[in-house]
C-alpha positions in Angstrom: 142.8 134.1 69.4 143.8 130.3 70.1 143.4 127.4 67.7 144.4 124.0 69.5 142.7 123.1 72.5 144.6 123.5 75.6 144.3 120.0 78.1 144.2 120.1 82.1 146.5 117.2 82.6 149.8 116.9 81.6 150.0 113.5 80.2 147.3 110.2 79.7 149.8 109.1 83.0 149.2 112.1 84.8 148.6 110.8 88.5 146.2 113.2 88.9 144.1 111.1 86.6 144.1 108.1 89.1 144.0 110.5 92.0 140.7 111.0 90.9 139.9 107.7 90.0 140.4 106.3 93.3 138.5 109.5 95.1 135.3 108.9 93.0 135.4 104.8 94.2 135.3 106.2 97.7 132.9 108.4 97.4 130.6 105.9 96.0 131.4 103.5 98.8 131.2 105.4 101.6 127.6 106.7 100.3 126.1 103.5 99.7 127.6 102.5 103.4 125.7 105.3 104.8 122.7 105.6 102.7 119.6 104.8 104.7 117.8 101.9 102.3 114.7 101.9 105.0 114.1 105.4 105.3 111.8 106.6 102.6 111.4 109.8 103.3 111.2 112.7 101.0 114.8 113.7 102.2 116.2 110.8 101.8 115.0 110.4 98.3 116.2 113.9 97.5 119.9 112.9 99.1 119.9 109.9 96.7 119.0 112.6 93.5 121.6 115.3 94.6 124.9 112.3 95.0 127.3 112.9 92.6 130.8 111.3 92.2 131.4 111.9 88.3 133.0 115.6 89.0 136.7 114.7 88.5 135.8 111.5 86.2 134.4 113.5 83.3 136.9 116.0 83.2 139.5 113.0 82.3 137.1 111.3 80.3 136.5 114.4 78.3 140.8 114.9 78.4 141.3 111.2 77.5 138.4 111.4 74.0 140.3 114.9 73.0 143.5 113.7 72.9 142.5 110.6 70.8 140.1 112.5 68.8 143.4 115.4 67.8 145.6 112.4 67.2 144.3 108.7 66.9 147.8 107.3 67.0 147.9 108.1 70.8 148.3 104.4 72.0 148.9 105.9 75.5 145.6 107.6 75.5 143.6 105.1 73.8 144.8 102.6 76.6 143.9 105.3 79.4 140.5 105.2 78.1 139.8 101.6 77.4 140.8 101.3 81.7 138.9 104.2 82.8 135.9 102.6 81.1 136.3 99.4 83.3 136.9 101.7 86.6 134.1 103.7 85.9 131.7 100.3 86.0 133.9 99.2 89.0 133.3 102.7 90.9 129.2 102.8 90.3 128.9 98.4 90.9 128.0 98.9 94.4 125.2 101.6 93.4 123.6 98.2 92.3 121.8 98.4 96.1 119.4 101.3 94.7 117.6 99.0 92.1 114.4 98.3 94.5 114.9 101.9 96.3 112.4 103.2 94.2 110.3 100.8 94.0 109.5 100.1 97.5 108.8 103.9 97.9 105.9 102.9 94.9 104.9 105.0 92.3 102.4 106.8 93.7 104.7 108.7 96.7 106.7 109.7 94.0 104.2 111.0 92.6 103.2 112.5 96.1 106.7 113.8 96.6 106.9 115.2 92.7 103.8 117.7 93.6 105.6 118.8 97.4 108.8 119.6 95.6 108.6 121.2 92.8 112.5 121.8 92.0 113.1 118.0 91.9 109.3 117.4 90.4 110.5 116.0 87.6 113.2 113.7 88.3 110.4 112.1 90.7 107.6 111.6 87.9 110.8 110.2 85.3 111.5 107.7 88.5 107.6 107.2 89.1 106.9 107.4 85.1 109.5 103.9 84.8 108.5 102.2 87.4 105.2 102.5 86.5 106.6 99.9 83.5 109.0 97.9 86.3 106.9 95.3 87.9 108.6 91.9 87.9 110.7 90.0 90.7 113.9 89.7 90.6 114.6 86.7 88.8 112.3 88.2 85.6 114.8 91.1 85.9 117.9 88.8 85.8 115.9 87.3 82.5 115.0 90.7 80.9 118.6 91.9 82.0 120.2 88.7 79.8 118.2 89.5 76.7 119.4 93.0 76.7 122.8 91.9 76.6 121.8 89.9 73.6 120.5 92.7 72.3 123.3 94.7 72.5 125.5 92.3 71.0 123.0 92.0 68.0 123.4 95.7 67.2 127.1 95.9 67.6 127.2 93.3 64.9 125.2 95.2 62.1 128.2 97.5 62.6 130.6 94.6 62.5 128.9 94.0 59.6 129.1 97.2 57.4 132.8 97.9 59.0 133.8 94.4 57.4 132.1 95.6 53.7 135.0 95.8 50.9 134.3 98.3 48.3 136.2 98.2 44.7 135.4 101.0 43.0 137.5 102.2 39.5 139.6 99.0 40.2 140.5 100.0 43.6 139.6 99.0 47.1 137.9 102.2 49.2 136.1 102.6 52.5 132.6 103.6 52.8 133.0 107.1 53.0 135.3 107.5 50.3 132.5 105.9 48.2 130.2 108.7 49.6 132.4 111.0 48.0 132.1 109.6 44.8 128.5 109.4 44.9 128.4 113.0 45.7 130.4 113.5 42.4 129.1 116.6 39.8 129.7 113.6 37.2 126.8 111.5 36.8 128.1 108.6 35.1 130.7 108.8 38.4 127.9 109.1 40.8 125.6 106.7 39.6 128.3 103.6 39.4 129.2 104.6 43.1 125.6 104.4 43.9 125.1 101.1 42.5 128.5 99.7 44.0 126.8 100.4 47.4 123.1 99.4 46.5 124.9 95.9 44.7 127.0 95.0 48.1 123.8 95.5 50.2 121.8 93.2 47.6 123.7 89.9 47.7 122.1 87.2 48.8 124.8 86.7 51.7 123.8 90.2 53.2 119.9 90.4 52.6 119.9 86.8 54.6 122.2 88.3 57.9 120.7 92.0 57.3 117.1 90.5 57.7 117.7 88.3 60.2 119.3 91.3 62.1 116.4 93.9 62.0 113.7 90.8 62.8 116.2 90.6 65.5 116.1 94.3 66.3 111.9 94.6 65.7 111.6 90.8 68.2 113.7 92.5 70.8 111.7 95.7 71.2 108.5 93.5 70.7 109.2 91.4 74.0 110.2 94.5 75.9 106.8 95.9 75.1 105.2 93.0 76.1 107.2 92.6 79.3 107.0 96.3 80.4 103.3 96.2 79.4 104.4 99.7 77.2 101.9 101.1 75.2 103.4 101.9 71.8 106.1 100.8 69.6 107.7 104.2 70.3 106.7 104.1 74.1 110.5 102.7 75.1 112.0 105.6 73.0 109.6 108.6 74.7 109.7 106.7 78.2 113.5 107.1 78.3 113.2 110.6 76.8 110.7 111.9 79.1 108.1 112.4 76.0 104.6 111.8 75.8 104.2 108.4 74.2 101.9 110.2 71.3 105.0 112.8 70.2 106.3 110.2 68.1 103.7 109.3 65.9 102.0 113.1 65.7 105.5 113.8 64.4 105.7 111.7 61.8 101.8 112.6 61.0 102.1 116.5 60.7 105.7 116.1 58.5 103.9 113.5 55.8 101.7 116.1 55.1 104.4 118.6 54.3 105.7 115.9 51.3 105.1 118.1 48.5 107.3 120.3 49.8 110.2 118.5 49.8 109.0 117.0 45.9 108.9 120.6 44.6 112.5 121.2 46.3 113.4 118.1 44.2 112.1 119.2 41.1 113.9 122.5 40.9 117.2 120.9 42.3 116.3 118.4 38.8 115.9 121.6 36.7 119.2 123.1 38.1 121.2 119.9 36.9 119.6 120.5 33.9 117.7 117.2 34.2 113.9 116.4 33.6 113.8 114.5 36.5 115.9 113.6 39.2 117.6 109.5 38.8 117.9 108.2 42.8 121.1 108.5 42.5 121.4 112.0 42.5 120.0 112.1 45.8 123.7 112.7 47.5 124.9 115.3 44.8 124.8 119.3 45.5 124.3 122.1 43.0 127.4 123.7 41.6 128.9 126.2 43.7 129.2 129.8 42.7 131.0 131.6 45.7 134.5 130.1 45.8 135.3 132.8 48.3 138.2 131.3 51.0 137.3 132.6 54.8 140.3 132.1 57.5 139.5 131.8 60.6 139.7 134.8 61.7 137.9 136.0 59.0 135.2 133.9 59.4 135.0 133.9 63.1 134.9 137.9 62.5 131.8 137.3 60.1 130.0 135.0 62.6 130.9 137.3 66.1 129.3 140.1 64.1 126.3 138.4 63.3 125.0 136.5 66.8 126.0 139.5 68.6 123.7 141.8 66.8 120.9 138.5 68.4 122.4 138.5 71.9 125.4 140.3 73.7 125.5 137.2 75.9 126.0 134.8 73.0 128.8 136.6 71.3 130.7 136.8 75.1 130.3 133.1 75.3 132.1 132.2 71.8 134.5 134.8 73.0 135.9 133.1 75.7 136.1 129.8 73.5 138.1 131.0 71.6 140.6 133.2 73.7 140.4 130.2 76.1 141.5 127.1 74.3 138.7 125.5 74.1 138.4 125.2 69.9 140.8 123.1 68.1 140.7 124.3 64.9 142.4 123.0 62.4 142.6 119.4 60.1 145.7 117.3 60.6 146.7 113.9 59.8 146.2 111.9 62.8 143.1 114.1 63.7 139.3 112.8 63.5 137.0 114.1 60.7 133.9 116.3 60.9 132.9 118.6 63.9 131.4 118.6 67.3 130.5 120.5 70.9 131.1 118.4 74.0 129.6 120.1 76.8 128.6 119.0 80.8 128.0 120.6 84.0 131.8 119.2 85.2 133.9 119.8 82.9 135.4 122.5 80.5 133.4 122.8 76.8 135.5 122.0 74.0 134.3 122.9 70.4 136.0 120.8 67.5 136.6 121.9 64.2 138.6 120.9 60.6 138.4 124.1 59.2 139.4 124.6 55.2 138.2 128.2 54.4 135.0 127.7 52.7 131.6 129.1 54.2 130.3 125.9 55.2 133.1 126.4 57.8 131.7 129.0 59.3 128.1 127.4 59.2 129.7 124.4 61.1 131.4 127.0 63.2 127.9 128.8 64.1 126.3 125.4 64.8 128.8 124.2 67.0 129.1 127.1 69.2 125.3 126.9 69.4 125.3 123.6 71.1 128.3 125.6 73.0 125.7 128.7 74.1 123.5 126.0 75.2 125.7 124.0 76.9 126.8 127.2 79.2 123.5 128.4 79.8 122.3 125.0 81.2 124.9 125.5 83.8 122.8 127.3 85.7 120.7 124.3 86.7 122.1 121.9 89.2 123.7 118.4 88.4 120.3 116.4 88.2 118.8 119.0 85.9 121.7 120.1 84.1 121.2 118.0 80.7 118.9 118.9 78.6 116.6 116.7 76.3 117.4 115.0 73.7 114.4 116.1 71.3 116.2 120.0 71.9 119.6 119.3 71.4 119.6 120.4 68.6 117.8 123.9 68.6 120.5 126.2 69.7 122.8 124.7 67.0 119.9 125.1 64.2 119.1 128.4 65.5 122.6 129.8 65.1 122.9 128.7 61.4 119.6 130.0 60.4 120.2 133.1 62.3 123.9 133.0 60.1 122.0 132.5 57.0 119.8 135.0 56.6 122.2 138.0 58.2 125.3 136.5 55.6 122.7 136.5 52.4 121.2 140.0 53.4 125.2 140.9 52.7 126.0 138.4 50.1 122.6 138.1 47.8 124.8 137.2 44.5 125.2 133.4 46.2 121.7 133.2 47.6 120.7 130.1 45.3 124.0 128.3 46.3 123.6 129.0 50.1 119.8 128.7 50.5 120.0 125.1 48.2 122.4 123.8 50.8 120.4 124.9 53.7 117.3 123.5 52.1 118.9 120.1 51.4 120.2 120.3 54.9 116.8 120.7 56.4 114.9 117.9 53.9 117.6 115.2 55.2 117.5 116.4 58.9 113.3 116.3 58.5 111.3 114.3 55.7 113.8 111.7 55.8 114.6 111.3 58.8 110.8 111.3 59.6 110.8 108.4 56.4 113.4 106.1 58.4 111.0 107.0 61.8 107.8 105.4 59.7 109.4 102.8 58.2 110.5 101.3 61.7 107.2 102.1 63.3 105.5 100.2 60.0 108.1 96.9 60.7 108.2 97.3 64.8 104.3 97.1 64.9 103.9 94.3 62.3 105.9 92.0 64.1 104.4 93.2 67.4 101.1 91.9 65.7 102.9 88.2 65.1 103.6 88.7 61.7 106.9 86.9 60.5 109.0 89.5 58.4 111.8 88.6 56.2 114.3 91.2 54.3 111.7 91.1 51.3 108.6 92.0 53.8 111.4 95.1 55.0 112.1 96.3 51.7 108.6 96.5 50.2 107.4 98.6 53.3 110.7 100.8 52.5 110.1 101.2 48.5 106.2 102.1 49.8 108.0 105.2 52.5 110.4 106.1 49.6 107.4 106.7 46.6 105.1 108.2 49.1 108.1 110.6 50.3 109.6 111.3 46.6 106.3 111.4 45.0 106.6 111.9 41.1 109.7 114.1 41.4 112.4 111.0 41.3 113.3 108.1 39.1 114.0 104.9 40.4 115.3 102.6 38.0 115.8 99.0 38.2 117.3 99.0 41.8 116.5 97.2 45.0 115.0 99.5 47.9 117.3 98.0 50.2 118.1 101.6 51.8 116.9 100.8 54.9 119.6 97.8 55.5 122.5 100.6 55.4 120.8 102.5 58.4 122.7 102.1 61.7 120.2 103.9 63.6 117.6 101.8 62.8 119.7 98.6 63.8 121.3 100.0 67.0 118.9 102.9 68.4 115.5 102.5 67.1 113.4 105.3 66.9 116.3 107.5 67.5 116.0 109.5 64.7 112.8 111.7 65.5 115.0 113.9 67.6 116.7 115.6 64.5 113.4 116.3 62.6 111.4 117.2 66.3 114.9 120.0 66.8 114.5 121.0 63.1 111.4 121.5 62.9 111.4 123.3 66.7 114.6 125.4 65.9 113.1 127.0 62.2 109.6 128.0 64.1 111.6 129.4 66.4 113.5 131.5 64.0 110.2 132.2 62.1 108.8 133.6 65.3 112.0 135.9 66.2 112.1 137.1 62.8 108.6 138.0 62.9 108.9 139.5 66.4 108.0 143.5 67.0 109.8 143.2 70.2 112.9 140.7 70.0 114.0 141.0 73.2 111.7 139.6 74.6 112.1 136.9 72.4 115.7 136.1 73.1 115.1 136.7 76.9 112.5 134.0 76.6 114.8 131.8 74.4 117.8 131.6 76.7 115.0 130.6 79.2 114.3 128.0 77.4 117.9 126.7 76.9 119.1 126.9 80.4 116.2 125.2 81.8 117.7 122.0 80.9 115.6 118.8 82.4 114.2 120.9 85.0 110.7 120.2 83.2 109.4 118.1 80.8 109.8 119.1 76.6 106.4 119.1 76.8 106.1 122.0 79.2 109.4 124.1 78.4 107.8 124.4 74.8 105.1 127.0 76.9 107.3 128.9 77.1 106.5 130.3 73.5 103.4 129.0 74.1 103.7 125.8 71.7 102.8 122.2 71.7 103.5 119.0 70.0 100.0 118.5 69.8 98.6 121.8 68.1 99.5 122.5 64.0 101.4 126.0 65.2 104.3 125.1 65.7 104.8 123.2 62.4 102.7 124.9 60.1 105.1 128.1 61.5 108.4 125.7 60.5 107.1 124.5 57.3 105.6 128.0 56.0 109.1 129.3 56.2 110.6 126.5 54.5 107.9 126.6 51.6 108.8 130.6 51.4 112.5 130.2 51.0 111.7 127.2 48.3 109.6 129.8 46.5 112.3 132.4 46.7 114.0 130.5 44.2 111.4 128.6 42.5 
C-alpha cells in the first residue's frame, strides 16, 4: 500500500514536457492544414469529432496540478503550469477555422447524420442543438465574444472582492475559512459572534453597493444571451451546455420544494438535540456532539471500506486496490499540501485521489466518496475519447452511492453510533439537495424578473432571499434581526449561474439508486445495470441513460424513492 503520489515526470522542467507540447502543436496544425472544410460528408464530420491531440497535454496538466497541490510553495511547478496554460491556448488557436464548419453543414443535416450513425448520435445532436441557437453573422459573434469577456471579468471581480474582505474576530484578523470554523463551534456565543461578523461585513453599505451591482450584471449578461440566442428560459443556457432538457431544472425545483417539510422536521430534531426550543439562524453550521471518537489509521479505514465495497461488487474493490497499491492516492496532510479531498480522472491520464487523512470516520467516508469518483472515471474509460466524459448531473452519482453503501453497512456493525453518523449524513443531504435548490430558486426568480424588464438592486435580491429562506426553513428557525444577505456570499450564483442544480440532482439520483439496490431481490442484476450506467459517459443523453433504471426526471418515482428513503432515516431518529 502506497500513501504518496508517484509521478511520471522527473520535475516541472522535464524535457519530455516540452516535447509533448510541441508534438501537440504540430498535430493540431497538421490536422487543420489537411482538413477539407468544403467536405460536408458524414465521414469528414466524424474525422473532426475523433481528432484529439490532448493525450500528452492532459498528463502534463495533471502532473503539474498534483505537484502544486502537494506543495503549494513549488514555484517551479507554478511557473510551468502558467506557461502550459498559454501554450494550450496557442496550440488550439488554429482550431478557430472550424467555427463555421457545422453551420455550413446545417442543423437538419447534422440530425440526419445522427440517425445514420448511432455511435456519434449524441455528439451530433449536441452540435445541432447548439447550432439552433447560433444564428448570427460574424460581426454579431464578435460583439458576443467581447461581451463574454466582460462577463468573465465581472465574475472574477466577485471572487476578488470576497478575497479582499478582512475579518476581525476575538481581536485577531482571520481568514474566511477560519471564521467558518468558528461558526461551527459547540459554544453558542462563539458561533453567534462569528455569524454576526460575517453578516456585518456583507451588510456594510459599500458591500451592498458593489455586490448588488455585480449581481445585476450577472443577470444582465444572461438576459442578453437569452435575447440574442433566442433561448427558451433563464436556465436554458445551463441546460443546453450540459445536454439536458430545458425543463429539467424547473421540474427539479418543484419536486424538491414539495419536500421542504422533511427538512423542517430535521431542523426541529437538531434543535432538540442541541437543547434548544428552536434553532437560531446562526446555528445552521453547528453539528451535534460526537459520540464516536474512535481513531482509524488509513490502513484500518481502507480495510473497512474495502470489505464493504467488495460485498457490493468485486470490480469496485479491484479498482480501489489498484489505486492504493500503485501510488495513485496521496493520503496524509502536510504543511504545504492543499486542504480537502478530490479525485482527478480523465481518459488520457491516470486517476489521482487526494486525501487529508486525520484518523476519523469522516475520513473513511471521504475515501469512499473519492473512490466512487475513481471507479466512475475508470469504468467510463471504455468509451472513445469523444464520449468519455460524463454529464455534470451524474458527476456525484458514484461518490454519493459509495458513501451511502458505506454508511449503511458501517452502522450495522456499529449501531451505538447511529445517531451521530445518520445526523451527519442527513445534514449533508439536506445541504446538497434542499439548500442548493433554494439557491437555484432564488436565481430563477432574480433572472426572470430581470428578463421581464425590472430594475433590481441589493434590497430586491435580499427580499427574494428572505422569502426563499423562510419557505425552506418554515417555523423551524428563528431569524433574529439579521438582514437576509446570504445570497451575496454564494460564489456559484455569481460565477456559474444555475450550476448548483447538479449537486441536488446528483444526490437525489444516488439516493434513489441506493434505495432501489437495497430493496432489490436480485442485486447482481442491479449492479450490472449500475456499471452499464457509469460506463456510458456521454454516449447518450442523460435523459436516455436514466432509462437503464426505468427512471425519468419528469416522473415522481425517482423523487419519491429518494425522499422516502431520507424521510425514513429521519423517522428512525425522531
